[in-house]
Structure formats: structure tokens, C-alpha cells
N, C-alpha and C positions, 0 to 999 in steps of 0.2 A: 151691834146688837139693837134690837127694836124693843121698846117697852110694850108690854101687853096691857090693854085697857081692861077695866073690870067687866066690860060688856063683851070681851073677846075680840077676835079678829074676823074680818070679813073674808068669806070664802074666796071672792074674786081677787082680793089682795094677796092672799096666800098662794092661790093658784098662779097668779102672775109672777110672784117671787119664785115659785117652784119652776115654772117654765123658763125663767131667766137663768136658772141653774141647770137647765137641760133635764128637768124632771117632768115627765108627762104621764098622766094617769093611765093612758093606754099602753104604756111600756110594760110588757110582761116580765121583764127582768126585775122589776120592783118586788116581785114575790120572793125572789131568791137572794137578792142583794140589798141588805138594809142600809148600806152606806149612804145612798142617796137621800133617803128619808131622815137618817140621822143627821146629815149635813143640814138639811132644811130645818130640823128641830133646833139645831145649834144656832142657826141664824136668828131664831126667835127666843134664844136664851133658855131653851128646854134641854136639860141634861138627860142623857141616856146611860144605861148600864153598858159596861164593856162586854158583858156576857150576852150571848144570843141564845135563845131557846128555840128549838125546832118545834114547829107546829105539827101535831100528830092527830 
């Protein structure tokens, strides 16, 4: 787990981490499968709900 600094995280660092986890912004499956982003958030110590809400 990584510690977050009070100034936040650098976009380039988070993007690099996401890419190393095979998460790419241009991947359209990110819209329907939250597992990838949830995994990235977990890497940074951010918890998520087990419930998913459909966007309407």
C-alpha cells in the first residue's frame, strides 16, 4: 500500500501504476466493469463499497 501525501498524487504516477496493472483509459470495458478501477483504488489504500450502483 502507498501512503498518500497531503498534496495528493501525481497523475503521471497513478497512470503509470494503472498501466502496469493493464488498466488503460482508452479501454471501453472500464465503463461496465468496475473491478479494474476498484483494484487500482485498493493499491492506494482507498476502500470501496461492495455495492455497485447503475448509472442512469
